[in-house]
N, C-alpha and C positions, 0 to 999 in steps of 0.2 A: 565291400563284402569279400570274405575270404574265398580264395580259389579252391574249389572242391575237385580234386583230380578225378576221383571216381565218377562224379557227376558229369564232368566235362568229357571223359572218355566215352560216355554213352552218346554224346552229341556229335562225335566225329563222323564226317561223311565218308562213304566208300569211294572216294574220287582221288585222282592224282593231285599231288601238291607238295608243298614244303612245310616242314614243322620246325619251330624254334623253341628250344628249352631254356627257361630262365631260372636263375638261382634266387635265394632269399633277398639278395641286393638288387634284384631285377636285371642283372647282367645276363646277356645271352651266352650260354656255355656250350651249346651245340646246335648245329643246323644240319638237317637231313632232308632227303626227298623220299617220296613213296609213290608207288603205283596206286595203292589204296591207303589213304591216311588212317582209316579206321583200323585196318589190320596192323599196319606198321607201328603206329604210336602205342597201341595197346600192348604190343610185345614187350616194351620197356618195363611195364609195371606188372607183368605176370611172373609170379615167384617160381613157377614150375619150370621155366625155361632156363637153359644154360646160356647166360648172357655174355660171358666173357669178362675179362678183368676191367676193360674200359667201361662197359655198361654198369657193372657192379659198383664201380667207383662213382659214376656220374649220377645214377638214379636217386640216391639219397639226397643229393644236392638240388634236385629239381623242385622248385616251389610252384611253378606254373608252366604251361606251354601255350603256344599260339600256333596257328597254321594259316596258310594261304592256299586256296584251291586254284588249280590250273586246269586247262582244257586237255592237256596231254602230259605224258611222262617226259617228253622232250622239253616242253616249256618248264616243267619242274626242274629239270637238270640245269637249264640256263639260269633260272631264278636262284637255285641253290648256289651256283658258282658266284653269282653277284653278291648274295648275302654273306657268304663265307669271306669274300674279299673285303666287304664293308665292315663286318663285326669282328673278324678274326677270333672265333670262339676257342676257348682253351681245350675242349675235347675233340676238336677237329684237327686232323693232321694238317699242319700249316707250312707253307713255304716261308723260310726265314728271310729270304731276300726277294724283292719284287722288281725284277729287272725289266726294263722297257728297251727294246732294241731300237737303235737310231735309224733315221732316214735322211736322205738328202732331199730338200724341198726347193723347187724352183717356182717362184711366185708369178706365174704367167698372167694372173689377173691384174697385175700392176702395169702401169705404162712403162716403167723401167724396172723389169723383174730383177729379183735378187736370188742368190743361191744360199740356202740356210741349212743349219743343223736342226732337225726336228725329232722329237721323241714319239710323236703320234702322227698317224695319217688321218687328217681331217677331211671332211666332205666339203672341200672348197674347190676353186678352179686351179689350184696349184698342181704341178706334176711332181710325183714322189718317186724316188729310187731307193730300193732296199726291201726289207730291213737288212742291216748289216750287223755282224757279230762284234765288230770292233769300233768303238766310238773314236779311238785315235785315228784309225784309217779313214773314217768319214771326215773328220776335221782336216786331215791332210789333203784329202781329195778336194774339199771345198776351197781350201787355201790355194791349191794348184789351179783349179778352174778359174778362180778370181784373177790370179796372176796371168793366166794364158789369155783370157778373153776380156780382161780389164773391166770386170763387172763391179758394180757398187756393193758395199757392205753396210752402208748406213741405213738408219730407219726413217729417214726423211720421207714425208708424203709428197711425192713428185707427180706432176709438175707444180702443184699448189705452192710448195715452199722453195721454188727455184729462186736463187739470188739472195736469199735472206742472210746467209753466212758465207764466209770465204771457203774456197775448196779445201778439202782436208789433205792430210799428209799423203794419202794413197794416190792422189792425183799428181803430187809433186814427185813421187817416186815411180810414176808411170804404171800404176796398177789400177787406175780408174780414169775413165774419160770425163769425169765431172758432169754427169747429167744434172747434178744439183745446181749448176750454173747455166744449164741449157746449151752446153757446148757440144752436145751430140744429139742428133734427132732421134725420136723414138724408133724410126724405121732402121736407121743405121745400128742403133743399140740392139734392136731385136735380132738383127743378123748375127751379132756376137752371141746372143742368147741361144739361137738355133745351133750354132757351132758347139756351144757348151752342152746342149742336149744330146747332140750326136756323140760327143766325147763320153758323157755319162752313160750312154747306151752301149758303150764298149767299142766305138769306132776310133781306135787310137792311131792306126797306121798313117792315116792322112795327116794327122797332127804331127806325128813323129817326123815324117818326110819334110814337112814345112819347116819345123824347128831345126832339123839337121842341115837344110839348105841355108837357113839364116846363119847358123853357127859357122858353116864353111865360109860364107861370104864375109862375115865379120872377121874371121881369122885371116883370110886373104888380104883384107884391108887393114890389118894390124890393129883392129879394135878388140884387143885380147880380153879386156875386162867384160865387154858385152858378150864375147864368145864364151867366156867362162860361165856367165849367168845362164846363157842358152844351154850350155852343157848340163848344168845342174837341173834345169827344167826338163831336159830330155830324160835324165836319170829318174826324176820324179814321175814322169809320165810312164816310163817302163815299169817302175815299182808299183804304181797304182794299177797298171794294166795286168800285172801278174796276180794281184790279190783280188781285184774286183770280179765278182761273179753275179750274173743276172739271176734273180730268183725264179724266173719262169723260163725254162729251157726245154729242149727236146730230149735231154738225157734223163737219167734216174733222179728222182726227187723224193727224198725220204729223211725222216728223223730217226735216229737210233737211240733208244732210251734204256738205261740200265740202272738198277738200284743196288746200293750197298747199305747195310744197316748193322747197328750194334747198340743194344739197349734202347734208349729213347732218342738216339741220334741216327740220322740217315742222310745219305747223299745220293742225289740223282744226277747222272752224267748224260748229257745230250750231245750227240754228234750230228752235225748238219751236213747232209750229202746233197749236193746240187750238181746237175749235169754229170753224175757219176763220180764226183770227187768230193772228198771230205774238205769242206772249206772253212770249218771252224767248230768249236765246241764250247760248251758252258757247263758248269756244275751248280747245283742248287742244294742248299741245306734244308732239311725238313725237321720240324718238331713233331715227333710222332706221339700219338696217344697210347696209354697203356693197353696191351692186349691186341693191338692192331696187327693184322697179318701183312705180309709183303704185298699181297694183292690189293689190300685196302690202302696201303701207303701209295702204291703206284696209281691207283684209281684217283685218289685225292689229288696227287700231283698233276695228272693229266687234265683233270677238270679245271684246276686253278691256272695251270700253265697255258692251255689253249684257249681259255676264256680271255686271256690278256695279250697273247701274241698275235700280231696282225697277219702273219703268213702261216698257212697250214699246208704241209706237203701232201703228195698223193698217197704216200705209204708211211706208216709208223711201225717200227720194229721195237718190241718190248722184251725185257728179260723175264717178266713174270706175267702169268695169266691174270686177267682182271674180270670181275663180274660186270654186267651191264655193257659188254663190249658192243653189242648191236646198237643200243640206244646212243652210246658215245660216238659210234661211227656215223649215225644219223645226224647227231648234233654237229660234228665236224664237217660232214658233207654239206649240210645246210649253210654253215658259215663260209666254207671254201667256194661253194657253187659248183663243185665237181666231186665225184666219188672219192672217198677216203677209206683206206683199208688199214686195219690194225692187226698185226701178226706177231706171233711168238715163234720165231724160227727154231727148228730142231736140228738142222744140218745145213751144210754148204756155206757159201760166202756170207750169207746174211747172218747165220749163227755166229760166224767168226767176228763179224762186226759187233754183234751184241756182246760177245765175250770180251772183246777189246774195250768196249765202253764200260762193262762191269768191272774189269780190272782197274781201269782208271778211276772209277767211282770209289773202289776200295782204297786205292792209294790216297785219294783226296781225303777220305774219311779218317785214315790213319794219321795223315799229316795234321788234319784239323784237331784230332784228339790230342796230339802232342802240343799243339798251339793252345788249346783250351786248358791243358794242364798247367802250362806256363802262365797263362792269363789268370787261372784260378789262384796260383801262388801269389801273383801280384795283387789280387783283389780280395777274394774270400780268405785266403791264407793270411793276408796282411791284417784284415779286421779281426780275425781270431787272435792274432798275436797282440794287437792293441787291447782287445778284451782281457787277455791274460794279464797284461801289465797293469791294467786298472782294476782287476778283480771283478769283472762284470761280464754279462753275456755279450757276444760279438755285436757291436752296434751296426744295425742295418743302414741307418740313415745318420750321417754326420754333417753338421753345419759348422762352417768356419767364418770368421768375421775379420775385417781389417779396415783401418782408417787411412785416408790419403789426403794430404794438403801441402801447400807451400807456405810456411809461416802463417798458417791459419787461413790462407786465402782459398775460398771455395772448397771447404772441407767436404769430403764425400765418404760414404761407407759402403762396403761390399759384403755380400753374403753369398758364399758358394756352398753347393750341396753335393755330397757324395753318397750314393746308395750302392750297397754291396761292393764297396771299394772302387766304384767308377763314378766319374763326374756326371751329374744330372743337370745339364746346362739349362734345360727348360725351367728349372726351379731357382736358378740364380736370381738375385735381386740386388739393386743398387739404390742407395739413399743419398739425397742431397741434404746436408746438415742445415737445419733451419733455426735452431734455438741457441746455438753456441757460436760465440765470436772469438777469434784468435786460435792459437795452436793448443787446444785443450783436448788431447786424445781421449782421456777418460770420460769427460762430459759428452764428447761426440759419440763414443761407444755406448754410453748409457742411453742417449737419444735413439740410436739405431736399434738397440736391443728392445727398448720399450715399444717403439713403433712396430717392430716385427712381431713380438709376442702378444701385444694387445690385439693386433689384427689376427693373430693365430687363434685367439679365443672367440673370434667371430666366424659365423658360418659363411660359406661362399666368398671368402676374402682372398683366396689364392694363397693364404698362409696357414691354413688350418692343419696341415700335416706337420706334426712336431718332430723334432729330432730325437734319436736315442742317445746322442752325445753331442755336446757343443765344444768346439776347439777354439780357443782364443789365441791370437798371435801375441803372446807375451806370458808373463808369469803371474805372481800373486795379485798385483793390482788389477789387471784385466779380468782375471777369474772372479775376484770379489765384486767387481762392478756387475758382472753377469749374474752372479748368485743373488745380489741385492735386487736386481730387476725381477728375477724369477720369483724370489720370495714375496715381493710386493704383489705379484700377480697370482700367487698361490700355485706355482708350477714346480714340479720336482723333476729336474732333468740334470743328469751328470754333466759337469763342466770341468774341463782340464785346460791347462795352459801349455803352449809349446815354447819351452824355455830355450833361449839361445845362449851361446858362450860369447867370449870377448871377440871372437872372429865372425860373429853373426851366423853361426851354424847351430842347428838344433842339437841340444845335448841331453834333454830329458823332458818329462811331462810333469807339470805341477797339478797334483790331484789330492783332494782331501787334506790340504795344508802341508803336504810333503812333496818333495821333488823325487820323482821315480826315475832312476837311471834306465836307459833303454839300449838294446843291442843295435848299434849303428850300422851293422852289416845285414840286418834282417829286413824282410819285406815290409814289416810294420813301420820301421823307420823311413823307408823309401816312400811309403804311402803318406805318412805325416808330412814329409818334405814336399811332396806333390801338392797336398792340400794347402800347405802354407804358401807355397809359390803361387798357386792358382788364386787364392784370396788376395794376395798382394798384387798380382797382375791385373785382376779384374777391377780392383780399386783404382790403380794407376791409370788404366785404360779409360775409365769413366772420368777421372779428374782431367786427363789430357783432352778429352772431348769437350768438357766444359770450358777449359782454357782456350781451346781453338775457337769455340763459338764466341767467346768474349772478345778475342783478338780481331775477328772479321766483322764485328758489329759496325754498322755505318750510321751516320747521322740521319740518312734518309729512312732508316728503319723506324725512326721515332715519329715520322710525320703522319698524322691521321689521314686516312683514306688513301694511303700509298702502300700497295702491296708489292710482292716480288715482280710482277709483270711491269707495273708502272716504274718501279725503281730501276729495273733493267733498261727500260727505254730511256729514262732520264739520263743515265750514265752513258748509254751508247750514243745518244744524240748530242749531249753537251760535253762529254769527255771529262769534266772536272766539276767539283762541287761549287767552285767560284763561278763557273759559267752558268750553272743552274740558278745561282743566287742573282746573277745579273739579268736573267730573263724576266720579261713582264708576264702578267697573267694571260694576256692575249697570245703571246708567243707560246706559253706552256699549253694553252688549249689546242694548239695546232697538232700536238702529238696524238697519235691514233688512240692511245689507251687513256687519254685524259678527258675528263668532263670538266665543267666549270667549277664544281665544288672541289674536286681534287686539285685543280690548278690553283685556285684561291688558297687552299690549305697549304700547298707547297710554298707559295709566295709569303703567306703570313708567318709560317713557321721559320723560314730562313731570314725574314726581316724583322722578326720579333724576338722572343726569348729563346727560340729553338736552338740558336747557335751558342748560347751561354754554356760554357764548359761545365760549370757546376751543375746546371740543370741536366746537361747531357750525362754526366756521371751518375746522377740520381736515377735517370731512366735506365741506364745500363744495369745498375745494381738491382733495380726493381725487376728487370727481365730475368736476370740470372737467378734470382731467388724464387 
């Protein structure tokens, strides 16, 4: 039954909630919240109201809407944030990057705890430090803590897996006490962990005194190499101590947020003030909707940003006034557990901080605009140039193909995709040649193209999006093969060849039976070269992968009922294939992963036809095909 907007508007409840606008393709194009769904949603379809540019553009595209009723406006705000992040609607102002600040995680729930890099604070028994603004500083701190307190970095489940493997390199270079071997008790190891926790809490002085004493002693005893290592550790501790700030302190705690915008582009700059000091900053690019005010952009940013960040300060200073300030404060207060205040300062030190953030946002926006201009020249400008050379509209989607083999061995094909002048790696495809034997690139290419475009005519095949232009790595021969395949399938897609000179450099494009010279200094030429190189690289990479798989193939891979675990145990226990062959069924059954059927299968295979080289070769070929 068709969705009747007028009828559905009459059914709207006068309760708080979230509404979702769908277009004709049933894609969600806008998510909003309302104190009264009945009043808010009806406003979109009232012709007498001054809706603004964004609403005027969006309303004609609405095919239907749906809504979710909530108990309060606060619940609606939380739900709105979640749905915007999930669906990323085109008419909502969106964060272009979704940063997650890192933490240091200490896995206290483990018998032998580890110090790890984490992107999220989970509800487990671990202790978390952070969030920090620099992932590099977090990694440096973790590395230093592991060195200082000789804590493990492996993912072994201890003590269950103790003694299964030899100690790793970190033990041999004195950076781990090898709990994987049981060479340190949980109690002694936990003392080291406690020292690490004190260090991460900011107690550096005790550690510095101890390291300096060790360095002095080593120097006096002429152990200069050890003294130098200790000196480097001391410098690392001092550097970490200078940068690390605890997120909950007695001093001032605030975020300073300013917006700079021009056209549909906007940048938000965030300064992090902790204990009265600016400890870091981040900037975020926004995709703004037509007709949105500065206040609308700022409000959209605040909802998305604080819905995703784990730490919320006591005070938030803004460059622009926002609507719904009170409800946003309630939301943040509830999330923080303590009162949060949102201010737009007009004078004093706080205003200067906001102006500083705003100036930085403007600088970032200007720099980004220049970068985008250069990027546009390399991408959009390049495809316009290619379109001019070929006398066609600029191709939005370009596909290129290549074949790779060594004397016909394991021939493979590659398909790379460029959209708007940029690689779209999610649409790359690779093909193992099935019907062609020997080094026949034309026949191999015909197979690849036939498989690709036959599937392109099927729904839900992953190939249904067809290109605006096909580029072949070669001249007339490759182009004609492609045109022949397209003609058989009833497809009309422009095809051109990338023609090389005697030095294997692209010199022109073969299109409509003529070779078109191209400007080798232009962006179009550079894009063609990138596409050509990418198709070649992707094909070679796949071919190399297949060759490596074939080279590491073992006879044990062909034995029925023997999988990776049994194969690993056989080689670990018997060391060589001859030793496995000499073992009896009873001896094989003694291995923990073996049952009687598997042991008998191994014995029969190695004492029957399984070791026959001709048979083994057939098995290998069967697997690779």
